[in-house]
C-alpha positions in Angstrom: 56.8 -58.8 -190.6 58.0 -61.8 -192.9 55.5 -64.0 -190.8 52.8 -61.5 -191.2 53.5 -61.2 -195.1 53.5 -65.3 -195.3 50.1 -65.4 -193.4 48.7 -62.7 -195.6 49.8 -64.4 -198.8 48.3 -67.7 -197.6 45.0 -66.2 -197.1 45.1 -64.5 -200.5 45.8 -67.7 -202.1 42.9 -69.5 -200.0 40.3 -67.1 -201.0 41.6 -66.1 -204.5 38.8 -65.2 -206.8 36.2 -64.9 -203.9 34.4 -61.6 -204.5 34.6 -60.7 -200.8 38.3 -59.8 -201.4 37.0 -57.0 -203.7 35.5 -55.1 -200.9 37.5 -56.2 -197.8 41.3 -56.3 -197.0 41.8 -59.6 -195.3 44.0 -59.4 -192.5 45.2 -61.8 -189.8 43.7 -65.3 -189.1 42.3 -64.9 -185.3 39.7 -67.6 -184.4 37.5 -70.4 -185.8 33.8 -71.1 -185.4 30.7 -72.7 -186.6 29.7 -76.3 -186.6 32.9 -78.5 -186.4 34.8 -75.2 -186.4 34.9 -75.4 -190.1 34.9 -71.6 -190.4 38.2 -69.8 -190.4 37.7 -66.2 -189.0 40.0 -63.3 -190.2 40.3 -59.7 -189.3 39.2 -57.5 -192.1 38.7 -53.9 -193.2 36.2 -52.6 -195.7 38.0 -50.6 -198.4 35.3 -48.0 -198.9 34.7 -46.9 -195.3 37.5 -48.3 -193.5 35.2 -50.2 -191.2 36.5 -53.0 -189.0 34.8 -56.3 -189.8 35.5 -60.2 -189.6 35.7 -62.3 -192.5 34.6 -66.0 -192.1 36.3 -68.3 -194.6 35.6 -71.9 -195.6 38.3 -73.7 -197.5 36.9 -76.2 -199.6 40.3 -78.3 -199.6 39.6 -79.0 -195.7 37.0 -81.6 -197.0 39.0 -83.3 -199.6 38.8 -86.6 -197.8 35.0 -86.8 -198.0 33.2 -88.2 -201.1 31.9 -86.0 -203.7 28.4 -86.4 -202.3 29.3 -85.7 -198.8 31.3 -82.6 -200.1 28.2 -81.4 -201.8 26.1 -81.8 -198.7 28.6 -80.0 -196.6 28.8 -77.1 -198.9 25.1 -76.7 -199.3 24.5 -77.0 -195.5 26.9 -74.4 -194.8 25.5 -72.2 -197.6 22.1 -72.8 -196.0 23.3 -71.8 -192.5 25.0 -68.5 -193.6 21.8 -67.6 -195.5 19.5 -68.1 -192.7 21.9 -66.1 -190.3 21.9 -63.2 -192.9 18.0 -63.0 -192.7 18.0 -62.7 -188.9 18.6 -59.2 -187.3 18.6 -59.1 -183.5 21.2 -57.8 -181.0 21.9 -61.3 -179.6 22.2 -62.6 -183.2 25.6 -62.3 -185.1 25.4 -59.4 -187.6 26.3 -60.3 -191.1 27.6 -57.1 -193.0 28.3 -58.8 -196.4 26.4 -61.9 -197.7 28.1 -65.2 -198.5 30.2 -65.3 -201.6 31.4 -68.5 -203.3 34.5 -69.1 -205.6 36.1 -72.2 -206.8 38.3 -72.8 -203.6 36.1 -70.9 -200.8 33.0 -69.7 -199.3 33.3 -66.2 -197.4 31.2 -63.8 -195.8 31.8 -60.8 -193.5 30.3 -60.0 -190.0 30.6 -57.6 -187.2 34.2 -57.8 -185.6 34.7 -61.1 -183.9 37.1 -62.1 -181.0 36.5 -65.9 -181.0 34.1 -68.5 -180.5 33.1 -69.8 -177.1 34.5 -73.3 -178.1 38.0 -71.5 -178.6 37.8 -69.9 -175.2 37.0 -73.3 -173.6 40.0 -74.9 -175.2 38.9 -76.2 -178.6 41.7 -75.0 -180.9 40.7 -76.8 -184.2 41.2 -74.7 -187.3 43.2 -71.9 -185.3 46.5 -70.6 -186.3 49.8 -72.4 -185.0 50.8 -71.1 -182.5 47.4 -70.4 -180.8 47.1 -66.7 -180.2 47.9 -65.9 -176.7 44.9 -63.8 -176.1 42.8 -66.8 -176.7 44.8 -69.5 -175.0 45.3 -67.3 -171.7 41.7 -66.0 -172.0 39.6 -66.6 -168.6 36.0 -65.6 -168.4 34.7 -63.6 -165.3 31.7 -64.4 -163.5 30.0 -61.4 -164.9 31.0 -62.2 -168.3 29.4 -65.8 -167.7 26.3 -64.7 -166.3 25.6 -61.9 -168.8 26.8 -64.0 -171.7 24.5 -66.9 -170.9 21.8 -64.2 -170.4 22.5 -63.0 -174.0 22.2 -66.5 -175.4 18.9 -67.0 -173.4 17.6 -63.8 -174.9 18.6 -64.8 -178.3 16.7 -68.0 -177.9 13.7 -66.2 -176.8 13.9 -64.2 -179.8 14.2 -67.4 -182.0 11.5 -69.4 -180.3 8.9 -66.6 -179.8 9.4 -64.4 -182.8 11.3 -66.0 -185.4 9.6 -69.4 -184.8 12.8 -71.0 -185.4 14.3 -74.1 -183.6 18.2 -73.9 -183.5 18.8 -77.3 -182.6 22.5 -77.0 -182.4 23.2 -74.8 -179.6 26.9 -75.3 -178.5 30.0 -73.5 -177.9 31.0 -73.8 -181.5 28.0 -71.8 -182.5 28.3 -69.1 -179.8 30.4 -66.2 -180.9 32.1 -63.5 -178.8 32.2 -60.2 -180.6 35.2 -57.8 -180.1 33.1 -56.0 -177.2 32.6 -59.4 -175.4 29.1 -59.7 -176.3 27.9 -63.3 -176.9 25.9 -63.9 -180.1 24.2 -66.9 -181.6 25.4 -68.2 -185.0 25.6 -71.7 -186.7 22.1 -72.1 -188.3 23.1 -75.0 -190.3 20.9 -77.5 -188.5 17.9 -75.1 -187.6 14.4 -76.0 -188.2 11.7 -73.6 -189.0 8.1 -73.8 -187.9 6.0 -75.8 -190.2 2.7 -74.5 -189.0 1.0 -71.3 -190.1 1.7 -68.1 -188.3 -1.7 -68.0 -186.4 -1.1 -71.5 -185.1 1.3 -72.9 -182.4 4.7 -73.4 -183.5 5.5 -77.0 -184.9 8.9 -78.2 -185.7 9.3 -81.4 -187.7 11.7 -84.0 -186.3 15.0 -84.3 -188.1 16.8 -87.6 -187.4 20.5 -87.6 -186.8 22.0 -89.5 -189.6 25.0 -91.7 -188.9 25.7 -91.8 -192.5 26.2 -88.1 -193.1 29.3 -86.3 -192.1 29.0 -85.4 -188.4 30.2 -81.9 -188.7 27.1 -80.6 -190.4 24.7 -82.4 -188.0 23.9 -81.4 -184.2 26.7 -81.9 -181.9 25.7 -85.1 -180.0 27.5 -83.9 -176.8 24.7 -81.2 -176.6 21.9 -82.9 -178.1 18.6 -83.3 -176.2 17.8 -87.1 -175.4 14.4 -87.1 -177.0 16.2 -87.1 -180.3 16.9 -90.9 -179.5 14.2 -91.5 -176.9 11.1 -90.2 -178.5 12.0 -89.2 -182.0 10.7 -85.6 -181.3 11.9 -82.1 -180.6 10.9 -78.7 -180.0 12.1 -75.5 -178.4 12.7 -77.3 -175.1 15.4 -79.2 -177.0 17.5 -75.9 -177.5 16.9 -75.3 -173.6 18.6 -78.7 -172.9 21.5 -78.0 -175.2 21.8 -74.6 -173.2 21.8 -76.5 -169.9 24.8 -78.6 -171.1 26.6 -75.3 -172.2 26.0 -74.1 -168.5 27.6 -77.3 -167.4 30.5 -77.1 -169.6 31.4 -73.4 -169.0 31.8 -74.2 -165.3 33.7 -77.4 -166.0 36.3 -76.2 -168.2 34.8 -77.3 -171.3 33.9 -80.9 -170.4 30.3 -81.9 -171.2 28.1 -84.1 -169.1 28.6 -87.1 -171.5 31.4 -87.7 -174.5 29.8 -89.2 -177.4 32.8 -88.5 -180.1 30.2 -88.2 -182.9 28.9 -91.8 -182.3 25.1 -92.3 -182.6 25.1 -95.5 -180.5 27.0 -93.8 -177.7 24.6 -90.9 -177.7 21.6 -93.2 -177.5 23.4 -95.1 -174.3 23.9 -91.9 -172.7 20.5 -90.5 -173.1 19.1 -93.7 -171.6 21.4 -93.5 -168.6 20.4 -90.0 -168.0 17.1 -90.9 -166.3 19.0 -92.7 -163.8 21.9 -90.1 -163.2 21.4 -88.1 -160.0 22.4 -84.7 -161.4 22.5 -83.4 -157.9 26.1 -84.9 -157.7 27.3 -84.1 -160.9 26.5 -80.4 -160.8 28.7 -79.5 -157.8 30.6 -77.0 -159.9 27.5 -74.9 -160.8 26.9 -71.9 -158.8 24.4 -72.4 -156.1 21.9 -70.0 -157.1 21.9 -71.5 -160.7 22.1 -75.2 -159.8 18.5 -76.0 -159.4 17.5 -74.3 -162.7 20.4 -76.2 -164.5 18.9 -79.4 -163.0 15.7 -78.6 -164.5 17.3 -77.7 -168.0 18.8 -81.1 -167.9 15.6 -83.0 -167.2 14.9 -85.9 -169.5 11.2 -84.9 -169.8 11.0 -81.6 -172.0 8.0 -80.3 -170.6 9.8 -79.7 -167.2 12.4 -77.6 -168.7 11.9 -73.9 -168.4 11.6 -72.0 -171.6 13.9 -69.1 -172.5 11.9 -66.3 -171.3 11.4 -68.0 -167.8 15.0 -68.8 -167.7 16.0 -65.1 -168.2 14.2 -64.1 -165.1 16.0 -66.3 -162.7 17.9 -64.8 -159.8 21.1 -65.9 -161.1 20.8 -63.3 -163.7 20.0 -60.7 -161.1 23.7 -59.9 -160.5 24.5 -56.2 -160.5 27.0 -56.6 -163.1 24.8 -58.4 -165.5 21.9 -56.1 -165.0 24.2 -53.3 -165.6 25.2 -54.6 -168.9 21.6 -55.5 -169.8 20.6 -52.1 -169.1 23.5 -50.4 -171.3 22.1 -52.7 -174.1 18.8 -51.1 -173.8 19.7 -47.6 -173.8 17.9 -46.6 -177.0 14.7 -47.4 -175.2 15.3 -44.8 -172.3 14.8 -41.3 -172.3 17.4 -38.6 -171.3 16.2 -38.3 -167.6 16.3 -42.1 -167.0 19.8 -42.2 -168.7 21.3 -39.3 -166.7 20.1 -40.9 -163.4 21.7 -44.2 -164.6 25.1 -42.7 -165.6 25.2 -40.8 -162.2 25.3 -43.9 -160.4 27.3 -46.0 -162.8 30.7 -45.1 -161.3 30.0 -46.9 -158.1 29.2 -50.1 -160.3 32.2 -49.9 -162.3 34.3 -50.5 -159.1 32.8 -53.9 -159.2 33.3 -54.8 -162.6 36.8 -56.1 -164.1 38.7 -53.8 -166.2 38.2 -55.9 -169.5 34.3 -55.6 -169.0 34.7 -51.8 -168.7 36.8 -51.7 -171.7 34.9 -54.1 -174.1 31.3 -53.9 -172.7 30.9 -50.4 -171.0 32.7 -48.3 -173.1 31.1 -48.9 -176.4 27.8 -48.2 -174.9 28.8 -45.0 -173.5 30.4 -44.0 -176.9 27.0 -44.7 -178.7 25.6 -41.7 -176.6 28.0 -39.1 -177.7 25.7 -38.0 -180.5 23.5 -36.6 -177.7 25.7 -33.7 -176.2 23.3 -33.2 -173.3 24.4 -36.6 -172.0 28.1 -36.2 -172.5 28.7 -34.4 -168.9 27.1 -37.6 -167.4 29.1 -39.8 -169.6 32.6 -38.5 -169.0 33.0 -39.2 -165.2 32.6 -42.8 -166.2 35.0 -42.7 -169.0 37.6 -40.9 -166.8 37.4 -43.6 -164.2 37.8 -46.3 -166.7 40.8 -44.4 -168.1 42.4 -44.2 -164.7 42.2 -48.0 -164.5 43.4 -48.8 -168.0 47.2 -49.0 -169.0 48.5 -46.4 -171.4 48.3 -48.8 -174.3 44.6 -49.5 -173.5 44.0 -45.8 -173.1 45.3 -45.0 -176.6 43.6 -47.9 -178.0 40.2 -47.8 -176.4 39.7 -44.4 -175.1 41.7 -41.6 -176.6 40.4 -42.0 -180.3 36.7 -41.5 -179.0 37.2 -38.5 -176.8 39.4 -36.4 -179.1 36.2 -35.1 -180.9 34.8 -34.1 -177.5 37.8 -31.9 -176.8 36.3 -29.4 -179.2 32.8 -29.3 -177.7 32.2 -26.1 -176.0 28.5 -26.5 -174.9 27.4 -27.5 -172.4 30.3 -25.9 -170.4 30.5 -28.9 -168.1 32.3 -30.7 -170.7 35.3 -28.4 -170.5 35.0 -28.4 -166.6 35.2 -32.2 -166.4 38.4 -32.3 -168.8 39.9 -29.7 -166.9 39.4 -31.2 -163.6 41.1 -34.4 -164.9 43.7 -32.7 -166.8 46.7 -34.5 -165.0 45.3 -37.7 -166.0 45.0 -36.7 -169.9 48.5 -35.4 -169.8 49.9 -38.3 -168.1 48.3 -41.0 -170.4 48.2 -39.0 -173.7 51.1 -39.3 -176.1 52.9 -36.0 -176.3 52.0 -35.4 -180.0 48.2 -35.7 -179.0 48.7 -33.5 -176.1 50.2 -30.8 -178.4 47.4 -31.3 -181.1 44.4 -31.9 -179.0 44.7 -31.6 -175.3 46.4 -28.1 -175.0 44.3 -26.5 -177.7 41.5 -27.5 -175.4 43.1 -25.6 -172.5 43.8 -22.6 -174.8 40.0 -22.5 -175.7 39.2 -22.5 -172.2 41.3 -19.5 -171.4 39.7 -17.7 -174.4 36.1 -18.9 -173.4 33.6 -16.0 -173.1 32.5 -17.4 -169.7 34.2 -16.1 -166.7 33.5 -19.3 -164.7 35.4 -21.5 -167.3 38.3 -18.8 -167.3 38.5 -18.9 -163.7 38.2 -22.8 -163.5 41.0 -23.1 -166.0 43.3 -20.5 -164.2 42.8 -22.3 -160.9 43.4 -25.8 -162.4 46.4 -25.0 -164.6 49.0 -24.8 -162.1 48.1 -28.2 -160.9 49.5 -29.9 -164.1 52.0 -27.3 -165.2 54.7 -29.8 -164.4 53.5 -32.0 -167.2 53.3 -29.4 -169.9 56.5 -29.0 -171.9 58.6 -25.8 -171.5 58.0 -24.6 -175.0 54.3 -25.1 -174.7 54.2 -23.1 -171.4 56.3 -20.3 -172.7 55.0 -19.7 -176.0 51.1 -20.8 -175.6 50.0 -20.7 -172.2 51.7 -17.7 -170.5 51.0 -15.3 -173.4 47.3 -16.3 -173.2 47.3 -15.8 -169.3 49.1 -12.5 -169.7 46.5 -11.4 -172.2 43.5 -12.5 -170.3 44.9 -10.7 -167.2 45.2 -7.3 -169.0 42.1 -7.6 -171.0 39.5 -8.8 -168.5 37.1 -6.6 -167.0 36.2 -9.0 -164.2 38.1 -8.6 -160.9 38.0 -12.1 -160.0 39.5 -13.3 -163.4 42.2 -10.7 -163.1 43.0 -11.8 -159.5 43.0 -15.5 -160.5 45.3 -14.5 -163.5 47.9 -13.1 -161.1 47.5 -16.0 -158.8 48.0 -18.2 -161.8 51.2 -16.2 -162.8 52.5 -16.6 -159.3 52.1 -20.3 -159.3 53.5 -20.8 -162.9 56.7 -18.6 -162.5 58.7 -21.5 -160.7 58.3 -23.4 -163.9 59.8 -20.7 -165.8 63.5 -19.4 -166.0 64.6 -16.3 -164.4 65.3 -14.2 -167.4 61.8 -14.9 -168.9 60.3 -13.8 -165.7 62.2 -10.5 -165.5 61.8 -9.8 -169.3 58.1 -10.8 -169.9 56.3 -11.1 -166.4 57.4 -7.8 -164.8 56.5 -5.6 -167.6 53.0 -7.0 -167.6 52.6 -6.4 -163.7 53.6 -2.8 -164.4 50.7 -2.5 -167.0 48.0 -3.7 -164.7 45.4 -0.7 -164.8 43.4 -1.6 -161.6 44.5 -1.0 -158.0 42.0 -2.9 -156.0 43.5 -4.3 -152.8 43.1 -7.8 -154.0 45.1 -7.1 -157.2 47.7 -5.2 -155.2 48.2 -8.2 -153.0 48.4 -10.6 -155.7 51.0 -8.5 -157.4 52.9 -8.5 -154.1 52.5 -12.2 -154.0 54.1 -12.5 -157.5 57.2 -10.2 -156.6 57.6 -12.2 -153.3 57.5 -15.7 -155.0 60.2 -14.3 -157.6 62.2 -12.9 -154.8 62.3 -16.0 -152.5 62.4 -18.8 -154.9 65.8 -20.3 -155.1 65.4 -20.8 -159.0 64.5 -17.2 -159.7 65.6 -14.3 -157.7 65.4 -10.6 -158.6 68.5 -8.6 -159.6 69.7 -5.7 -157.7 69.3 -3.4 -160.8 65.6 -4.7 -161.2 64.8 -4.3 -157.4 66.3 -0.7 -157.5 64.9 0.6 -160.9 61.5 -1.2 -161.1 60.3 -3.4 -158.3 61.0 -1.2 -155.3 59.6 2.0 -156.6 56.6 0.4 -158.0 55.7 -1.3 -154.7 56.3 1.9 -152.9 54.1 3.8 -155.2 51.1 1.4 -155.3 51.4 0.8 -151.5 51.5 4.5 -150.5 49.0 5.9 -153.3 46.4 3.4 -152.5 44.1 4.4 -149.4 42.1 1.0 -149.4 44.8 -1.2 -148.2 44.3 -2.1 -144.5 47.0 -2.1 -142.0 47.9 -5.8 -142.2 48.1 -5.4 -146.3 50.4 -2.4 -145.9 52.6 -4.1 -143.3 52.9 -7.1 -145.8 54.1 -4.5 -148.5 56.6 -3.0 -146.0 58.0 -6.1 -145.2 58.6 -7.2 -148.8 60.0 -3.7 -149.2 62.3 -4.0 -146.5 63.4 -7.4 -147.4 64.3 -6.2 -150.7 66.2 -3.2 -149.3 68.1 -5.5 -147.1 69.2 -7.6 -150.0 70.1 -4.6 -152.1 72.3 -3.3 -149.0 73.8 -6.6 -148.5 74.6 -7.3 -152.0 76.1 -3.7 -152.7 78.1 -3.6 -149.5 79.7 -6.9 -150.4 80.6 -5.6 -153.9 82.1 -2.5 -152.4 84.1 -4.4 -150.0 85.3 -6.4 -152.7 86.4 -3.5 -154.7 88.0 -1.8 -151.8 89.9 -5.0 -150.9 91.2 -5.0 -154.6 92.3 -1.3 -154.3 94.2 -2.1 -151.0 96.0 -5.0 -152.7 97.1 -2.9 -155.5 98.4 -0.1 -153.0 100.5 -3.0 -151.1 102.4 -3.6 -154.4 103.6 0.0 -154.3 106.1 1.5 -151.9 105.3 2.5 -148.4 104.8 6.3 -147.7 107.9 8.6 -148.4 109.0 10.5 -145.2 109.6 14.0 -145.5 113.0 15.5 -144.2 113.3 17.1 -140.9 111.4 20.5 -141.2 109.2 19.4 -144.1 105.5 18.7 -143.5 102.6 18.3 -145.5 99.5 20.6 -145.7 97.5 18.0 -143.7 99.8 18.7 -140.8 98.9 22.2 -140.7 96.5 22.9 -137.8 92.9 23.4 -139.2 89.5 23.9 -137.5 87.1 21.0 -138.2 83.8 22.0 -139.8 80.5 20.2 -139.3 81.1 18.7 -142.6 84.4 17.6 -141.8 83.2 16.0 -138.6 80.4 14.2 -140.5 82.8 12.9 -143.2 85.5 11.9 -140.6 83.6 8.8 -139.6 83.5 7.6 -143.3 87.1 7.9 -144.2 86.4 10.7 -146.7 88.1 13.8 -144.8 91.4 13.2 -146.8 89.7 13.5 -150.0 88.0 17.0 -149.2 91.1 18.5 -147.0 93.7 17.5 -149.4 95.5 15.7 -146.4 96.1 12.5 -148.5 99.7 11.3 -148.5 100.0 11.0 -152.3 98.8 14.7 -152.7 101.0 16.2 -149.7 103.1 19.3 -150.8 106.2 19.9 -149.0 106.5 23.1 -146.8 109.7 24.6 -145.4 109.5 24.8 -141.5 112.7 27.2 -141.4 114.2 29.9 -143.6 117.5 28.2 -143.8 118.9 27.6 -147.3 120.4 24.3 -146.3 118.5 21.2 -145.0 120.0 18.0 -143.5 118.7 14.9 -145.1 116.3 12.8 -142.8 117.6 9.3 -142.3 115.2 6.3 -142.1 115.8 5.8 -138.4 114.6 9.4 -137.7 111.3 9.2 -139.9 108.1 9.1 -137.9 105.6 6.1 -138.1 102.3 6.8 -140.0 100.8 6.2 -136.6 102.8 8.9 -134.9 101.9 11.2 -137.8 98.2 10.4 -137.6 98.2 10.7 -134.0 99.3 14.4 -134.1 96.4 15.3 -136.5 93.7 13.5 -134.8 92.5 12.6 -131.3 90.0 9.9 -132.5 90.3 7.3 -135.2 87.7 5.2 -136.8 88.2 1.3 -137.0 88.9 1.7 -140.9 91.6 4.2 -140.2 93.1 2.3 -137.7 93.2 -0.8 -139.9 94.8 1.4 -142.7 97.4 3.0 -140.5 98.5 -0.5 -139.0 98.9 -1.8 -142.6 101.2 1.1 -143.4 103.1 0.6 -140.2 103.7 -2.9 -141.2 104.8 -1.9 -144.7 107.3 0.5 -143.3 108.8 -2.2 -141.2 109.2 -4.5 -144.1 110.9 -1.8 -146.1 113.5 -1.2 -143.3 114.2 -4.8 -143.0 114.8 -5.0 -146.7 117.1 -2.3 -147.4 117.2 0.1 -150.3 116.5 -1.0 -153.6 119.1 -0.4 -156.4 117.5 0.0 -160.0 119.5 -1.7 -162.7 120.4 0.4 -166.0 122.2 -0.9 -168.9 123.5 2.5 -169.8 127.2 3.3 -169.4 128.3 4.3 -165.9 130.0 7.6 -165.6 132.5 8.0 -162.8 131.6 11.1 -160.5 134.2 13.8 -160.1 136.2 13.4 -157.0 137.3 16.0 -154.7 141.0 17.1 -155.1 143.3 16.4 -152.1 145.1 19.8 -151.9 147.7 18.2 -149.6 148.8 15.5 -151.9 148.8 18.1 -154.8 151.1 20.5 -152.9 153.3 17.6 -152.1 153.6 16.5 -155.7 154.4 20.1 -156.7 157.0 20.9 -154.4 158.7 17.5 -153.6 158.4 15.6 -157.1 161.6 15.2 -159.0 162.5 17.4 -161.9 162.2 14.8 -164.6 158.5 14.1 -163.3 156.1 16.6 -165.0 152.9 16.1 -163.5 150.0 17.9 -165.1 147.4 19.4 -163.2 143.7 19.5 -164.3 143.3 23.3 -162.8 145.5 26.1 -162.1 146.4 27.2 -158.7 144.0 30.0 -158.6 141.4 27.6 -159.1 142.7 25.4 -156.6 142.6 28.1 -154.2 139.0 28.9 -155.0 138.0 25.3 -154.7 139.9 25.0 -151.5 138.1 27.9 -150.0 134.8 27.0 -151.1 135.3 23.6 -149.7 136.2 24.7 -146.5 133.4 27.0 -146.5 131.0 24.1 -147.0 132.7 22.2 -144.2 132.2 25.0 -141.9 128.5 25.1 -142.8 127.7 21.4 -142.8 129.9 20.5 -139.9 129.7 16.8 -140.6 130.9 16.4 -144.2 134.5 15.5 -145.1 136.8 17.8 -146.9 135.5 18.5 -150.3 132.5 16.2 -149.9 129.4 18.6 -150.5 126.1 16.6 -150.7 123.5 17.2 -153.3 121.3 18.5 -150.8 123.5 21.5 -149.9 122.7 23.5 -153.1 126.4 24.1 -154.1 128.2 23.4 -157.3 131.1 20.8 -157.5 133.9 21.6 -160.0 135.1 18.8 -162.2 138.6 18.0 -161.3 140.2 15.3 -163.2 143.9 14.7 -162.0 146.3 13.1 -164.2 148.6 10.8 -162.2 152.1 10.5 -163.7 154.0 7.2 -163.9 156.5 8.3 -161.0 153.5 8.9 -158.7 152.1 5.6 -159.3 155.7 4.0 -158.8 156.2 5.6 -155.5 152.7 5.5 -154.2 153.6 2.5 -152.0 156.3 4.4 -149.9 155.8 6.2 -146.7 156.2 10.0 -147.1 156.3 12.3 -144.0 153.7 15.1 -144.5 153.4 16.4 -141.1 155.1 19.7 -142.2 152.0 20.6 -144.1 149.6 20.4 -141.3 149.6 24.0 -141.0 147.9 24.3 -144.2 144.9 22.5 -142.7 142.7 24.6 -140.4 
């Protein structure tokens, strides 16, 4: 940026005060041209119209070394040349857009946009910026450019000689300018010689001698000057043809001329004399074979033997397909629509043979000039699309996109939108995202909303092919809503079917929940029931069901999809067996998925419940003689038999272990506690109730059996409590009490917790309990017997504690014990 500002500042200083700067913004220094390459060429922009131009600037300080007289001669000669150029109007003559303006320090005028002079291309870099621009230094001319460029110069000379009656007299690479589009234009009329005869007489050009005393830069270039200027002191239009022959030679010899005079008149005279004896056949080896003979004639010493410009333009060398194509394009304004359409139809085949630069610089501008004629646009677009495919993204954005953006909005003829839609992948790939959003996609939207069903169907068919290149937000918020609206609103069956087909292809670019929330409700609202519509609906559901990114939830299938498919497949009588089978296959697939998913869920829940049960204690066994209601013999009803196989009989018969109610088997008031060793296993209990068990029941009983085994091996669990432990009342030993009463010494006064009558009652009740139970110890009644235990709290005396260690014979009291 700093360098650019410095260059811009230097330009401003160079042309300060020149009126040209009032109308044009001067840009970068890009080339040089004119006699002696005295003119610097800058890029420029017209301020009012923003039109691109080139500004030729001559800085007077570059001729400071010359005398005042020579300076004046040079300036006057340059002004004369620009004045003559301004008056000439022809496609092969450089166009002047703003006449010459002079200031104290410079001369300047504006022309059509210029790339460089032919001398710059051939390696002459005088008056160019330093370093030399890479686009000039590395520029190589293609054969088609050379051929058509020389043909353009030849046609320009034809105009000058036959129509303008002017002899240029300084045709050279310095005075041949290449514009931005690659066209070769004649300039540099500083040395031109006008016709001195009247218009009704043959043209006569007065001889103008080359003056060694004048500055060489404002005189004809001696390297390209015809020999008759020194041999016969004469000149005519054939002298320009000799100069053109030397240009031929220089182009095919990397800028070298036949002779090098170095601005020395005596060297020129010597070379002109030797030209008679030079065997041009040997020195023209680099010239193409089809042009060699004619170039030899152009370099003939005898002027009358040289072909004129009109004759030269018709030689076989210029009949190349590429050069003829370019020539035809330059004359399009002379053709009618039929001729143009036929030419444009065959142009793509020719474009394959042309270099890309020629297509960009020479072909495209000619095609753009025909955009004003809308009827020609369908014939122009295929050629533009081909060039766009070969161009880089940068070239596409620079040379193509700005010109086709206005065409996106044209709706008639309909082939315009058709061609764009067919090449939408290319447009989306090369067009910047901002331009896609602002220009390309609106064209797609307008196609969906077009009144023509043909355009709608075409857009729907092509849309999925470039869907991957459309941003998700644009697809979700702009494309899909229009497709859905068209699907519900159209009255054309083919359009509706194509809408559904398009939706089926686009859903894979959407997320699952958008499809479930936005697409499925639209499908339910479709009013028609034609087989094509129904099969398209089925296709959408099938894609959503099977695509790995999407899928349909169980709830949506059971509540929406399956009922809808069943309804439309069975209510419609127009489906053939194959179509109906397709519906049934999808429905069965959905049912299978629902069944698998729901069974898996139930199995998971059942597994969780069983894991929770395993944390609880095993089944509590009932005492002997106690059974549950499930153990009571019952007759199995048909409902019981049906539910038995599904593990539900316990829920309806009350036979579950948790709900079991104890039932007394005997009328006895006492029962003996059942030990763990005597309890029956679950398998034994279940076996007594059923003769046939399902797999699930067998698995459950096996787990219960394992649980019982684990509980037996672990022993009883003792719960811990932090409350104060109360000693249970102990049974009074009557033998010890009697002994203490009768044997104790007088000084010991034992106290008894109960009276003798109570003791008798206690003993009697205890013995009765012993007789009833048969297995309990004396006074050891269990809690299951149903009898009450008196609380007896004996107070042991000190004496009894002291004599507790002595052995006392109590055999006399055995009679008291039954």
